[in-house]
N, C-alpha and C positions, 0 to 999 in steps of 0.2 A: 599134672597134665602133660602129656608127650608133646614137645615142641614141634615134632615132625607133623602133627596133626594141625597145629596152628599154621605151620608153614604151607601145607597143602591148602588150607582154607585161604590164606592170604593170596596165593597165587591164583587160585581160581577167581577169587573177586577181582583181582587186577587184570587178569588176561581174559576172563569172560567164559572160560570152558574148562572142563575137567581134563580134556586131551591137551590142551596148550599148558596147562599146570604140569601134567605129567612129563611133557617134552622138557619143560624148564627144570624140573627136578630129577630128570634122568630116571623116571620110573614108567610105570603102565598105568593107563587110565583105571583098570580094576584096583591097583594098589591105592590110588588116590581116593577112589570111591569107598574103599574100606576105611581109609583114615577119616573120611568126613562122617561116615556112619558111626565109627567109634566117638568121634568128637560130639556129634550130636546126642549120642546116648549119655556121655559124660555131663553134657550141659542140660540135657532133658528139654531141648528146644531143637527145632529145625532152623539151620542157618541159611540154606539155600531153597528157593523155589525152582523146580526143574520141569521142563517140559521138552519136547522132541526139537524144538528149535533154539532155546536159549536157556541160560542159567542166571538167576537173579538173587540177590540178597534179600532175605526176610528182614523184618524190623529188628529181631534180636540179633541177625547177623551184621546188620549195619552198625549196631552197638558194639558188637565184638571186633569189628575190623581196626580200629585204632588201638585197641589194647593188643591185638595180635601184632600189629606193626611195632609197638613199643617193646613187646617181650622179644621179638626177634632182633631187633636192634640191640637191645641189652645183652642178649645172648652173644651176638657178634663182638660187642664191645668187651665183654667178659673175657672171651677167648683171646682177644688182640692184647688185653693188658697183661696176661700171664704167659704168653708165648715169647720164646727167646728168638730174635730175628736171626741171629747167626746160626740157629739150629733148623731154620725152615728150609724146607724143600719143595720143589714143585715147578710147574711152568706157569708164567704169567703171559697172557696175551696182550700186548700193547699196540694200538693204532696210532699213528701220528700223521698229521699233514706234513706236506714236504718242507714247508718253511721251518719246522721244528728240526727236521734233519740237517738243515743247513745252519743251526744257530744252537740250540740247547742240547741235542741229543747226545753228544759224546760225554758232556758233564753229567747228564742224568744217568746214562748207563754205568759210568765210572762209579757214582755214588751208591747206586743200587747194588753194583758188585761188591763194594766194601761193607755195606750194611747187611745184605741178603746174599751172602756167597753161594749158598745152596740153591738159589732160585734161578732158573733158566727163563729168559726173556724171549719170547717169540714176537718178532717186531714186524708190523705191517705199515708200510707208507702208502698213503692214497689221498685221494680228494675227499673233502668233507662228505659230500653225498654218499660215497661209496662205504666210508668208515660209519657213517650212520646205519647203513643198511647191515653192515657186519655187526654192530651193536644189537640191532634188533633181532637179528637171527642167532644171538647168543654165541657168535664166534669171537668175540673179543671181551676181555675182562674190564678193559677201559680204553679211552682214546682221548688224544688231544686234538680238538676239532676248532673251526671257526665259526660254529654255530650250536645251539641248544639241540637236543633230540626232544622231539614233541611227545608229550604224555607225562603221566605221574610216575612212570616206573624208572625214570632216570634223573640223576642228580648232576646238575653242572656247577662246577667250581670256576669262577673267573680266574685266569692266570695273568694275563696281560693284554695290552692293545698297542699294536705295532703300527706306527704312522705309514701310510701307503703313499709312495712317492712316484712321480713321472720321471723316468731315467731313459738315457740313450747314450749312444757312443758320442765322445766329445765333438767329433765333426759334425753330427746332427744336431746336438744340443746347442752349439755355438751359433747356429742360425736362428734360434728362437730367443727373442728379447721382450716379447708381449703377448697378449692372447691371440691377438690377430696372426702373429708369426706362428703360434701353436697350431692354430687352425690351418695355416698355410702348409706346414710341415706334414701334417695329417692327410693332406691331398696326395702326398708323394710316399709317405711312410705308413705301414701298417701298425697298429696298436696290438700288443701282446699282453694277455692276461691269463688267469687260471681257467680251468675248464668250466663249461656250462653248468648252470644250477649251483655254482659256488656263491657265497656272499660277494666276494671280489669281483667275479664276472658281472653280477647284476649291478654292482656299484659303477663299474666301468661303463656299462651301457647306460646308466642313468647320467652319469656326468658328461657323456658324448652324445646324448639324445638329440641336441639341436645341432650337431655338426653334420653338414650334408657330405655324404659320400665316404664317410669313414669306414675303414675295414678294421673289424675287430677279430683277431685270430686267437682262439682259445688254445693254451698248450697244456698237456697233461704234465709237464715236467718243468720245475723251476731251472734245473740244470740246463735244459734245452734253450730256455728263454735266455739264461745268462750267456750261453755260447753264441747265439746269433746277435745278442745286443753287442758283445764284445767284438763281433766280426763285422759291425756296422750296419746292421738291419734293424729297422723299425725303432718304434718307442714302446716303453713297457710300464705298466702299473706294478711297483714291487714293493714288498715289505722292506722298511728301512733297515732292519737288522740283517737281512739277506744281502743286501747290495753295499752294507756299510765299508766293507774292506775295499771294493772296486771303486767307491766314490772317494774314499780317503786316498787311494793310490792314483787316482786320475784316470782310471780305465774306463769308468763311466762318469756321466755327469747328470745331476738333477736338473730338471726342467720346472722351475718354481711358478712359472706362469700359466701352468695348466689348470684346469678346474679342479676344485677341492675334492679330495677322496675320502671316504670313511676309513677310519682306522681298521686293521685286520684284528678282530678279536681273537683271542685264544683260550679255549676253556677245556678242563678236564672233565669228561663225562664218564659216568659209571652207573650201573643199575643201583637202584635204591636198596633192595633187600635181596636176600638169598645169597649173598656173596660169602666166600670163605674169608676169615679174619685177616689171613696174610694178603689178600687181595687188597682190602682196605688199607693195610699198612703200608703196602708198596704204592698204592694210590696217594696217600698222604705224603710219602717221601717225595713222589714225582711232583706233587703239587708244590712242596716247599722249595725243591731244587729250581723249579721253573720260576716260581715267584721271586725267588732271590735273583736268579739270572736276569730277570727283567728290570731289575732296579738300574737307574742310571749310574 
């Protein structure tokens, strides 16, 4: 049985239409229809019920789906096991949230180059909501995010949790000695955090929900938050790894009496199926490097 037929079947079942599967597999709806016709002839059963509005699995199609997924996964594992990393070539598109840029990224790229010298990495740095959309539209092979991507089509591998700290310039932080002092400072200083719709932004809103008159300023750039903090402006909720050097050098100071914040989760997210084996191999390497760097 031709695995391309099973691959077409799998993506129609997951995406819900022949046209979506054709786009995912970079072919035409007519070619996808032909693959399904041949598959149904080989099996002697119909695997889809079709009408003008929707495509649905038949009972035999429902029984076939887990087998198709297993066979495609086995194909990918087989290719991965016999291919030489040093001989691999191609382009891998990797998306990362900005906190990764300021911490793990140099080590990740250095090790990727050592293991896969023929692979070119296209790097995209953006917020979690934007990177999710890039994954959904098939513009990224993988991404390091602060949240899962909804749906069965994506696999999320936990990498680390980074404590979120309230930090400020030492001249501002020195005036805060208790919770009341923290709220008093918020009457004079804005709070800076990540862009709207990110987990960190929503957590800051939750933590400060009962503080009257607080001003929350979303920033699209961690570098910009750092710059204004070091200039003596505002208070920020920041990942500990990002501000670790500035805290150690005394250029910023933690404010420990602010309300507790949830840690920043970091996950490697990639599609579950239809991946080239080298993409899986690179994703596994990225996960290993990041997990190692996250160790205390």
